[in-house]
Each structure stands twice: as structure tokens, then as C-alpha cells.
NUPA-581260 format. One record per residue (C-alpha): residue in three letters; y, x, z. Coordinates in Angstrom, 1 decimal, always signed. Layout:
residues N
 kolgu     py     px     pz
   Ala      Y      X      Z
...
***
This chain:
residues 477
 kolgu     py     px     pz
   Unk -105.5  +17.1 +153.1
   Unk -102.5  +18.0 +155.3
   Unk -103.9  +15.8 +158.1
   Unk -107.4  +17.2 +157.7
   Unk -106.2  +20.8 +157.9
   Unk -103.9  +20.1 +160.9
   Unk -106.7  +18.3 +162.8
   Unk -109.3  +21.0 +162.2
   Unk -110.9  +22.4 +165.4
   Unk -112.2  +25.7 +164.1
   Unk -111.4  +28.4 +161.6
   Unk -114.5  +27.6 +159.6
   Unk -113.4  +24.0 +159.3
   Unk -110.0  +25.0 +157.9
   Unk -111.5  +27.3 +155.4
   Unk -114.0  +24.7 +154.2
   Unk -111.4  +22.1 +153.6
   Unk -109.3  +24.4 +151.5
   Unk -111.9  +26.3 +149.6
   Unk -114.3  +23.5 +148.9
   Unk -111.7  +21.0 +147.6
   Unk -109.5  +23.1 +145.2
   Unk -108.6  +20.0 +143.2
   Unk -107.0  +18.3 +146.2
   Unk -105.1  +21.4 +147.5
   Unk -101.5  +21.7 +146.5
   Unk  -99.0  +24.6 +147.0
   Unk  -97.7  +23.0 +150.2
   Unk -101.2  +23.0 +151.8
   Unk -101.6  +26.8 +151.7
   Unk  -99.0  +27.7 +154.3
   Unk -100.2  +24.8 +156.5
   Unk -103.7  +26.4 +156.3
   Unk -102.4  +29.9 +157.1
   Unk -100.4  +28.5 +160.1
   Unk -103.4  +26.6 +161.4
   Unk -105.6  +29.7 +161.2
   Unk -103.1  +31.7 +163.2
   Unk -102.9  +29.0 +165.9
   Unk -106.7  +28.8 +166.1
   Unk -107.1  +32.6 +166.3
   Unk -104.6  +32.8 +169.1
   Unk -106.7  +30.3 +171.1
   Unk -109.9  +32.3 +170.7
   Unk -110.9  +34.9 +173.4
   Unk -111.1  +38.5 +172.5
   Unk -108.6  +41.4 +171.8
   Unk -105.1  +40.4 +170.7
   Unk -104.8  +39.8 +167.0
   Unk -103.1  +42.7 +165.1
   Unk -102.3  +43.6 +161.6
   Unk -105.2  +45.3 +160.0
   Unk -107.3  +45.0 +163.1
   Unk -111.0  +44.6 +162.2
   Unk -112.1  +44.0 +165.8
   Unk -112.6  +40.7 +167.5
   Unk -112.3  +37.2 +166.1
   Unk -109.2  +37.8 +164.1
   Unk -110.8  +40.8 +162.2
   Unk -114.0  +38.8 +161.6
   Unk -112.0  +35.9 +160.0
   Unk -109.9  +38.2 +157.8
   Unk -113.1  +39.6 +156.4
   Unk -114.8  +36.3 +155.7
   Unk -115.4  +35.5 +152.0
   Unk -113.9  +32.1 +152.4
   Unk -110.7  +33.6 +153.6
   Unk -110.6  +35.9 +150.6
   Unk -111.0  +32.9 +148.4
   Unk -108.0  +31.3 +150.1
   Unk -105.9  +34.4 +149.7
   Unk -106.9  +34.8 +146.0
   Unk -105.9  +31.2 +145.3
   Unk -102.4  +31.9 +146.8
   Unk -102.1  +35.1 +144.8
   Unk -103.2  +33.4 +141.6
   Unk -101.0  +30.4 +141.9
   Unk  -97.9  +31.5 +143.8
   Unk  -95.9  +32.0 +140.6
   Unk  -96.0  +28.2 +140.2
   Unk  -95.2  +27.5 +143.9
   Unk  -91.8  +26.0 +144.8
   Unk  -89.4  +28.2 +146.8
   Unk  -90.1  +26.4 +150.1
   Unk  -93.9  +27.1 +149.8
   Unk  -93.4  +30.7 +148.9
   Unk  -91.2  +31.4 +151.9
   Unk  -93.4  +29.4 +154.2
   Unk  -96.5  +31.3 +153.0
   Unk  -94.7  +34.6 +153.7
   Unk  -93.8  +33.5 +157.2
   Unk  -97.3  +32.1 +157.9
   Unk  -98.8  +35.4 +156.7
   Unk  -96.6  +37.3 +159.0
   Unk  -97.5  +35.0 +161.9
   Unk -101.2  +35.5 +161.1
   Unk -100.8  +39.2 +161.4
   Unk -101.7  +40.2 +157.8
   Unk -100.8  +43.8 +157.1
   Unk  -97.8  +44.5 +154.9
   Unk -100.0  +46.4 +152.3
   Unk -102.4  +43.4 +151.8
   Unk -102.4  +42.0 +148.3
   Unk -101.3  +38.6 +149.6
   Unk  -98.3  +39.8 +151.4
   Unk  -97.3  +42.2 +148.5
   Unk  -97.5  +39.3 +145.9
   Unk  -95.5  +36.9 +148.2
   Unk  -92.8  +39.5 +148.8
   Unk  -92.6  +40.4 +145.1
   Unk  -92.3  +36.7 +144.2
   Unk  -89.7  +36.1 +146.9
   Unk  -87.7  +39.1 +145.8
   Unk  -87.6  +37.8 +142.2
   Unk  -86.4  +34.4 +143.3
   Unk  -84.0  +35.5 +146.0
   Unk  -81.0  +34.5 +144.1
   Unk  -82.4  +31.0 +143.7
   Unk  -83.3  +30.5 +147.4
   Unk  -81.3  +27.8 +149.2
   Unk  -80.4  +27.8 +152.9
   Unk  -83.4  +25.7 +153.8
   Unk  -85.8  +28.0 +152.0
   Unk  -84.6  +31.1 +153.8
   Unk  -84.2  +29.5 +157.2
   Unk  -87.9  +28.8 +157.2
   Unk  -88.4  +32.4 +158.4
   Unk  -86.6  +31.4 +161.6
   Unk  -88.1  +27.9 +162.1
   Unk  -88.7  +26.3 +165.5
   Unk  -92.2  +27.7 +165.4
   Unk  -91.0  +31.3 +165.4
   Unk  -92.9  +33.5 +167.8
   Unk  -92.7  +37.2 +168.7
   Unk  -95.4  +38.4 +166.4
   Unk  -94.0  +36.6 +163.4
   Unk  -90.5  +37.8 +164.0
   Unk  -91.6  +41.3 +164.4
   Unk  -93.6  +41.2 +161.1
   Unk  -90.7  +39.6 +159.3
   Unk  -88.1  +42.0 +160.6
   Unk  -90.2  +45.0 +159.6
   Unk  -90.9  +43.7 +156.1
   Unk  -89.3  +45.3 +153.1
   Unk  -87.9  +41.9 +152.0
   Unk  -86.1  +41.5 +155.3
   Unk  -84.8  +45.0 +155.3
   Unk  -83.3  +44.7 +151.8
   Unk  -81.6  +41.4 +152.5
   Unk  -81.1  +41.1 +156.3
   Unk  -77.3  +41.0 +156.1
   Unk  -76.8  +39.0 +153.0
   Unk  -79.3  +36.1 +153.6
   Unk  -81.7  +36.4 +156.4
   Unk  -79.2  +37.2 +159.2
   Unk  -76.7  +34.6 +157.9
   Unk  -79.5  +32.0 +158.0
   Unk  -80.6  +33.1 +161.5
   Unk  -77.0  +33.0 +162.7
   Unk  -77.0  +29.3 +161.7
   Unk  -80.4  +28.7 +163.2
   Unk  -80.4  +30.6 +166.4
   Unk  -77.6  +28.7 +168.3
   Unk  -79.5  +25.5 +167.8
   Unk  -82.9  +26.8 +168.9
   Unk  -82.0  +29.4 +171.5
   Unk  -82.9  +27.2 +174.5
   Unk  -86.5  +27.0 +173.2
   Unk  -87.0  +30.7 +172.8
   Unk  -88.7  +32.9 +175.4
   Unk  -86.7  +35.9 +176.8
   Unk  -89.1  +38.2 +175.1
   Unk  -88.3  +36.7 +171.7
   Unk  -84.6  +36.7 +172.3
   Unk  -84.9  +40.4 +173.3
   Unk  -86.7  +41.1 +170.1
   Unk  -83.9  +39.5 +168.1
   Unk  -81.4  +41.5 +170.1
   Unk  -83.4  +44.7 +169.4
   Unk  -83.2  +44.2 +165.6
   Unk  -79.6  +43.1 +165.6
   Unk  -78.7  +46.3 +167.5
   Unk  -81.0  +48.6 +165.5
   Unk  -79.4  +47.6 +162.2
   Unk  -75.8  +47.5 +163.7
   Unk  -75.3  +43.8 +162.6
   Unk  -72.0  +42.7 +164.0
   Unk  -72.5  +39.0 +163.5
   Unk  -70.5  +37.2 +166.2
   Unk  -72.6  +34.0 +166.1
   Unk  -75.7  +35.9 +166.9
   Unk  -74.1  +38.0 +169.5
   Unk  -72.4  +35.1 +171.2
   Unk  -75.7  +33.2 +171.2
   Unk  -77.4  +36.1 +173.0
   Unk  -74.6  +36.2 +175.5
   Unk  -74.8  +32.5 +176.2
   Unk  -78.6  +32.8 +176.6
   Unk  -78.0  +35.6 +179.1
   Unk  -75.3  +33.7 +181.0
   Unk  -77.6  +30.7 +181.5
   Unk  -80.9  +32.5 +182.3
   Unk  -79.8  +35.9 +183.5
   Unk  -80.8  +35.3 +187.2
   Unk  -84.4  +34.6 +186.1
   Unk  -84.7  +37.8 +184.1
   Unk  -85.7  +41.3 +185.2
   Unk  -83.4  +44.2 +184.7
   Unk  -85.3  +45.6 +181.8
   Unk  -85.0  +42.4 +179.7
   Unk  -81.3  +42.1 +180.7
   Unk  -80.8  +45.7 +179.4
   Unk  -82.2  +44.7 +176.0
   Unk  -80.0  +41.6 +175.7
   Unk  -76.8  +43.5 +176.8
   Unk  -77.3  +46.5 +174.5
   Unk  -76.2  +44.8 +171.2
   Unk  -72.8  +44.1 +172.7
   Unk  -72.0  +47.8 +173.4
   Unk  -73.9  +48.9 +170.3
   Unk  -71.6  +46.8 +168.1
   Unk  -68.5  +47.4 +170.3
   Unk  -68.2  +43.6 +170.7
   Unk  -67.1  +41.7 +173.8
   Unk  -68.8  +38.3 +173.6
   Unk  -66.6  +35.2 +173.7
   Unk  -67.9  +34.3 +177.2
   Unk  -67.4  +37.8 +178.7
   Unk  -65.0  +36.4 +181.3
   Unk  -68.0  +34.6 +182.8
   Unk  -70.8  +36.8 +181.7
   Unk  -69.6  +40.2 +183.0
   Unk  -69.1  +39.0 +186.6
   Unk  -72.5  +37.3 +186.4
   Unk  -74.1  +40.5 +185.4
   Unk  -72.4  +42.4 +188.2
   Unk  -73.8  +39.9 +190.7
   Unk  -77.3  +40.3 +189.3
   Unk  -77.1  +44.1 +189.2
   Unk  -76.0  +44.1 +192.9
   Unk  -79.2  +42.4 +193.8
   Unk  -81.5  +44.3 +191.4
   Unk  -80.0  +47.7 +191.1
   Unk  -82.7  +49.5 +193.2
   Unk  -85.6  +47.8 +191.5
   Unk  -85.2  +49.4 +188.1
   Unk  -82.7  +52.4 +188.3
   Unk  -83.0  +53.3 +184.6
   Unk  -82.3  +49.7 +183.4
   Unk  -79.4  +49.5 +185.8
   Unk  -77.7  +52.6 +184.5
   Unk  -78.3  +51.5 +180.9
   Unk  -76.6  +48.2 +181.6
   Unk  -73.7  +50.0 +183.3
   Unk  -73.4  +52.2 +180.3
   Unk  -73.2  +49.2 +178.0
   Unk  -70.4  +47.7 +180.1
   Unk  -68.6  +51.0 +180.3
   Unk  -68.6  +51.3 +176.5
   Unk  -66.9  +47.9 +176.5
   Unk  -64.3  +49.2 +179.0
   Unk  -65.6  +47.1 +181.9
   Unk  -66.2  +48.9 +185.2
   Unk  -68.1  +46.9 +187.9
   Unk  -66.8  +48.5 +191.1
   Unk  -69.4  +47.1 +193.6
   Unk  -72.3  +48.2 +191.5
   Unk  -70.8  +51.7 +191.2
   Unk  -70.8  +51.9 +195.0
   Unk  -74.6  +51.3 +194.8
   Unk  -75.5  +53.7 +192.0
   Unk  -73.5  +56.6 +193.5
   Unk  -74.8  +56.0 +197.0
   Unk  -77.1  +58.6 +198.6
   Unk  -80.0  +56.0 +198.8
   Unk  -79.9  +55.3 +195.1
   Unk  -79.6  +58.9 +194.1
   Unk  -82.5  +59.9 +196.4
   Unk  -84.6  +57.2 +194.9
   Unk  -83.8  +58.4 +191.4
   Unk  -84.4  +62.1 +192.1
   Unk  -88.0  +61.4 +193.2
   Unk  -88.8  +59.3 +190.1
   Unk  -90.4  +60.5 +186.8
   Unk  -87.2  +59.7 +184.8
   Unk  -84.9  +61.6 +187.1
   Unk  -83.3  +63.8 +184.3
   Unk  -82.4  +60.9 +182.0
   Unk  -80.9  +58.9 +184.9
   Unk  -78.9  +62.0 +186.0
   Unk  -77.5  +62.3 +182.4
   Unk  -76.4  +58.7 +182.4
   Unk  -74.9  +59.0 +185.9
   Unk  -73.1  +62.1 +184.9
   Unk  -71.5  +60.4 +181.9
   Unk  -70.7  +57.3 +184.0
   Unk  -69.1  +59.5 +186.6
   Unk  -67.0  +61.2 +183.9
   Unk  -66.0  +57.8 +182.5
   Unk  -64.9  +56.7 +186.0
   Unk  -62.6  +59.7 +186.3
   Unk  -61.1  +59.2 +182.8
   Unk  -60.9  +55.4 +182.6
   Unk  -61.2  +53.9 +186.0
   Unk  -58.7  +55.9 +188.0
   Unk  -58.2  +53.2 +190.6
   Unk  -61.8  +53.5 +191.8
   Unk  -62.0  +55.0 +195.3
   Unk  -65.7  +54.7 +196.1
   Unk  -68.5  +57.3 +196.2
   Unk  -69.0  +59.6 +193.2
   Unk  -71.9  +61.5 +191.9
   Unk  -72.6  +64.6 +193.9
   Unk  -71.6  +67.7 +191.8
   Unk  -75.0  +69.3 +192.2
   Unk  -76.5  +66.5 +190.2
   Unk  -74.1  +66.6 +187.3
   Unk  -75.5  +67.6 +183.9
   Unk  -74.4  +67.3 +180.3
   Unk  -75.2  +63.9 +178.8
   Unk  -76.2  +65.5 +175.5
   Unk  -77.0  +69.1 +174.9
   Unk  -77.1  +68.9 +171.1
   Unk  -76.4  +66.4 +168.2
   Unk  -77.7  +62.9 +168.5
   Unk  -81.1  +62.1 +167.1
   Unk  -79.7  +59.7 +164.6
   Unk  -77.3  +62.4 +163.3
   Unk  -80.2  +64.9 +163.0
   Unk  -82.4  +62.4 +161.2
   Unk  -79.7  +61.5 +158.7
   Unk  -78.4  +65.0 +158.2
   Unk  -79.3  +65.0 +154.5
   Unk  -77.2  +61.8 +154.0
   Unk  -74.2  +63.1 +155.9
   Unk  -70.9  +64.3 +154.5
   Unk  -70.9  +67.0 +157.2
   Unk  -72.3  +69.7 +154.9
   Unk  -69.5  +69.1 +152.4
   Unk  -66.9  +69.3 +155.0
   Unk  -68.4  +72.4 +156.5
   Unk  -68.3  +74.3 +153.2
   Unk  -64.8  +73.1 +152.4
   Unk  -63.6  +74.1 +155.8
   Unk  -65.2  +77.5 +155.5
   Unk  -63.4  +78.2 +152.3
   Unk  -60.2  +76.7 +153.5
   Unk  -59.7  +78.4 +156.9
   Unk  -62.6  +80.9 +157.2
   Unk  -65.6  +80.9 +159.6
   Unk  -63.6  +82.7 +162.3
   Unk  -61.3  +79.7 +162.7
   Unk  -63.6  +77.0 +163.9
   Unk  -66.8  +76.1 +165.8
   Unk  -69.4  +73.7 +164.5
   Unk  -71.6  +71.4 +166.6
   Unk  -69.8  +72.3 +169.8
   Unk  -70.9  +70.4 +172.9
   Unk  -67.9  +69.5 +175.2
   Unk  -68.2  +68.3 +178.7
   Unk  -69.3  +65.7 +179.8
   Unk  -71.8  +66.2 +176.9
   Unk  -70.2  +65.1 +173.6
   Unk  -71.2  +66.8 +170.5
   Unk  -68.3  +67.5 +168.1
   Unk  -68.6  +68.2 +164.4
   Unk  -65.9  +70.8 +164.1
   Unk  -63.6  +72.2 +166.8
   Unk  -60.4  +74.1 +165.8
   Unk  -57.2  +75.3 +167.4
   Unk  -53.9  +74.5 +165.7
   Unk  -50.4  +75.6 +166.5
   Unk  -47.2  +73.6 +166.4
   Unk  -46.6  +74.4 +162.8
   Unk  -50.0  +73.1 +161.8
   Unk  -51.6  +76.5 +161.2
   Unk  -55.3  +76.8 +162.2
   Unk  -55.7  +79.8 +164.5
   Unk  -58.5  +82.4 +164.4
   Unk  -60.7  +82.4 +167.5
   Unk  -59.5  +85.9 +168.3
   Unk  -56.1  +84.4 +169.2
   Unk  -57.6  +81.8 +171.5
   Unk  -58.4  +82.7 +175.1
   Unk  -62.1  +83.4 +175.5
   Unk  -62.5  +80.9 +178.3
   Unk  -61.7  +78.0 +175.9
   Unk  -64.0  +79.3 +173.1
   Unk  -67.1  +79.8 +175.3
   Unk  -69.8  +77.2 +175.0
   Unk  -69.8  +74.9 +178.0
   Unk  -72.3  +75.6 +180.8
   Unk  -75.1  +73.1 +181.0
   Unk  -74.2  +72.2 +184.6
   Unk  -72.3  +71.0 +186.5
   Unk  -69.5  +69.1 +184.8
   Unk  -66.1  +69.8 +186.5
   Unk  -64.8  +67.1 +188.8
   Unk  -61.5  +67.1 +187.0
   Unk  -62.4  +67.0 +183.4
   Unk  -58.9  +66.8 +182.0
   Unk  -57.6  +69.8 +183.9
   Unk  -59.3  +72.5 +181.8
   Unk  -58.0  +71.2 +178.5
   Unk  -54.6  +70.0 +179.6
   Unk  -53.9  +73.1 +181.7
   Unk  -54.8  +75.3 +178.7
   Unk  -52.4  +73.5 +176.3
   Unk  -49.6  +73.3 +178.8
   Unk  -49.8  +76.9 +179.8
   Unk  -49.9  +78.3 +176.3
   Unk  -47.7  +75.7 +174.7
   Unk  -48.4  +77.1 +171.2
   Unk  -51.7  +75.5 +170.2
   Unk  -53.9  +72.6 +170.8
   Unk  -57.7  +72.0 +170.4
   Unk  -58.5  +69.7 +167.5
   Unk  -61.8  +67.8 +166.8
   Unk  -62.7  +67.0 +163.2
   Unk  -65.0  +64.0 +163.4
   Unk  -67.2  +63.2 +160.4
   Unk  -67.9  +59.5 +160.7
   Unk  -70.8  +58.7 +158.5
   Unk  -72.1  +55.3 +157.6
   Unk  -74.4  +54.9 +160.6
   Unk  -71.5  +55.5 +163.0
   Unk  -70.1  +52.1 +162.0
   Unk  -71.3  +48.6 +162.3
   Unk  -72.9  +47.3 +159.1
   Unk  -70.3  +46.5 +156.5
   Unk  -67.5  +47.1 +158.9
   Unk  -64.9  +49.7 +159.8
   Unk  -65.6  +49.3 +163.5
   Unk  -67.3  +52.3 +165.2
   Unk  -70.4  +51.6 +167.2
   Unk  -69.7  +51.5 +171.0
   Unk  -71.1  +55.0 +171.9
   Unk  -68.9  +56.6 +169.2
   Unk  -65.9  +54.6 +170.2
   Unk  -66.2  +55.7 +173.9
   Unk  -66.7  +59.3 +172.9
   Unk  -63.5  +59.2 +170.9
   Unk  -61.6  +57.6 +173.8
   Unk  -62.8  +60.2 +176.2
   Unk  -62.0  +63.1 +173.9
   Unk  -58.5  +61.9 +173.6
   Unk  -58.2  +61.4 +177.3
   Unk  -59.4  +65.0 +177.8
   Unk  -56.5  +66.2 +175.7
   Unk  -58.2  +66.8 +172.3
   Unk  -56.5  +65.8 +169.1
   Unk  -58.9  +63.7 +167.1
   Unk  -58.9  +63.8 +163.3
   Unk  -61.1  +61.1 +161.8
   Unk  -63.0  +61.7 +158.5
   Unk  -64.5  +58.3 +157.6
   Unk  -67.3  +58.1 +155.0
   Unk  -65.2  +55.6 +153.1
   Unk  -62.7  +58.3 +152.3
   Unk  -65.3  +61.1 +151.9
   Unk  -67.3  +59.2 +149.4
   Unk  -64.3  +59.3 +147.1
   Unk  -64.1  +63.1 +147.3
   Unk  -65.7  +64.9 +144.3
   Unk  -66.5  +68.6 +144.7
   Unk  -65.4  +71.4 +147.0
   Unk  -61.8  +71.7 +145.6
   Unk  -61.1  +68.0 +146.2
   Unk  -62.7  +68.3 +149.7
   Unk  -60.4  +71.3 +150.5
   Unk  -57.3  +69.3 +149.4
   Unk  -58.5  +66.3 +151.5
   Unk  -58.9  +68.5 +154.6
   Unk  -55.6  +70.2 +154.1
   Unk  -53.9  +66.9 +154.1
   Unk  -55.8  +65.7 +157.2
   Unk  -55.0  +68.9 +159.1
***
């Protein structure tokens, strides 16, 4: 039966073998049939196959009575399937493009979830077999089963599988893996190093947009890959050649490298050149590139003092961010920021701090206070108005440090303090390592002269009630 299914030349032939010979079909034959259907559908002309798409050949097959008989046979019998067949069916269903709400996928996911503790490495690694393609990976990554267990089992399995199979993957598939690693903040060195090795070997063949996707996980996870001594110079050489072809991708790659404290001088000469700037200003994404260039220019001043090349023209400087990050806004109800705000209000009074203050070059701070040498929080009325005023949206001063350092050196009796509420999503998964953008923000605030007081969620989750929160803040301040 296995050979008959695999040698089938049409969708109808596969369905006939399976549905008309139920006594000869075992559990292992069902995933083979689903895989074969997916392969045959990909070969047929018509619109691309998509989950729940009723148009074209794929939609017609999914609506055929014989296909429903096949699905019903899997639904009815999957409780008796072995683990390997369950996982393989789930993978095949994803590759076939079945929607997540379909009865077949729901039953397979429920059965997989109930057996998860009994799955061995071979069972789980089937999800990332050598047949993996972009569509299947995307379907698996977005499934509830993957979401619930990505760190504990699936990512561990992929970390074992990916180094052996990376050479056979397309750049698009590797970029898809990088996207999900970054999105879920999975600081798994084996995965990250494999992506870095892939990039080192094939970087010259890739366009800037793909390189951008492959580089992003390193800065996102604040992780220098083990081959960075070779990789970073290679990326510099590639950017020198391709900087003008995709300006937005170029500045994104530079931002990733800056977050890892690597500053490619020759590329900076290009992106701050009049030609590059002129090209950017006439493009539809001029504002976002100006924001990135403004932050890169500020980072050069703060961290790359030996740089002597061209800089961003002051008339093009803007704040990188004008308000809280999207992730912080989206997760506001899960944040400890509200608890800290109320405790701070009761502890020092609203006249003694500013909330959500944006500081040049565009970093949003949770709480900004002014504290004197004895540790007393000062009312805003005792702080010069110039230091309390919200920053202008343009342009960022050339000497970023001077405004803060001159203020503290002249007055000598107080210093600006930033209270930073670091919620769970500000860290890599299951780690105390801040994501790269947050880590760079902290470096820059310190270099600008601000005292930084960290309030990590691991400490805040142990605080119970306002009184404990006030006691906690009093100790921190």
C-alpha cells in the first residue's frame, strides 16, 4: 500500500487507494497519503494552495467526498495511532495547508497534546524532517501546539536537527526560522550559530532584505554568534557593495550590528554620504530611514568616538521613537508598570516624577525622577524648567551628553534617574538577558548621564500589594 500511494500520479488515484481498501490501510499509511496529496497539489497549475482556500485545484480536492472519508478515518482512528504516525499526520496536514480550525487538525493537536509527555526525540523531530518546506514550517510555527511547547520540545528538537540539514534549506526557509526564533525571543545558541554559519557561507548570494532577516535574531537576542569574527567583516563587505540597492534593509542590518556593539566604519561613510541621504529622502520610506539614521548617528557619538567620517546632517535628525514601543502598548495589561506608578505616586507624589518621558535620541522611559546626593526625590518645582520640558521632536543635538552632564555638573546637587520596569517581554525567553534594543537603550542612557534603576519582573512578581511595592521602591531609590 505504501508503494502504491507513493507511485500514484493523481490526487484521485491516492484517494481511491486509501478509501477503497480500508482493510489494507494502517496508521502509517495516512500521513504518507496526506504528504502525497500535498506534493501532487503543488504540481498542479492554478492559484497557490492556501489554508481554507476554496478556489483552484487545492480547494476542489479538499471538498471532495473521498477526501472527507480519508479525514474521517484519521479522526476516528488516531487515538490508536502510534506517536510517530500522530506527529507525521500533523506535519503532513500542515504541509497540505489544512486550516487550524478543521476537525482533522484539532483532533491531531488534541491527541498530540495529550501524549506530549510520552513523545520521544524522533517523534517530535518529525516536524522538522528533511522534507520541511516554507508552508509547513509556517503552519507548524503558528499552531497552538507549537506555541505551547516551542521552547521545551520543538525548539530543542529543531536545534538538533537544523545544523545537520541547514545546507539543504532555501534562504527563504532559513529566514522563516530566523523570524520565529526572533519573534519568540528564543536564545538557543545552536540555532543562532547555525543561522550565522548559513549566512557566512551564502551571504554573498543573498539580497539585503534576506540578510536583514537572518541577522535580526542576533541583535534581538543580544547574542554574538560564535563565528562573529568572520561573519561581521563579511557582512561589512557585502553591505559596502549593496548599501544603495536597499537603503532600509541596510540601516536595519547596521542597527542590528550596533546593538551588538559592532560599528562598521566603511559602511557608515556610505550611509551618511550625501548621495545615500539624497536617495533616501526621495523614497517612500524616508521617515523610517531618517529615524534609524538618527539613532545610528547618536550611537556613533556615544559609543564610536574614534569615528571621523561624515555624520548625519542635523536638519535630517529626528527622534527614533516619539512614544512607547508597540510591544509595550500591546502588553500594557500584563505589565507591572501600573503597580509601580501607583506605588510611586503614593511614595513621592505626582509632582516628583514624569511618566513615559521620551528622551533624545528617542528612548521612552518609564519614570524619570531627580534625586539629590542624600537620596531625596526632588519636586519638579526645584528642577530647572529646561530639564523638565519634553524634548523637541527635532533635531537631536550633536552633543547628546552635554545637556545632561552640564546640568548635573553645574548644579551639583541632583541627578536625573530613570526607573526602568523590565517586564517579561523585555528579556529573552527563560533568561535574565535583555533583548538587544533594550540593552542598547540602557547603555545609551547611562552614557548620557542618567542613573538607571532596574525593576525586573522577577522581583516585581514577588511584590504583593501597594505597601510592599512602596517598600520595594524605597529600597531601590
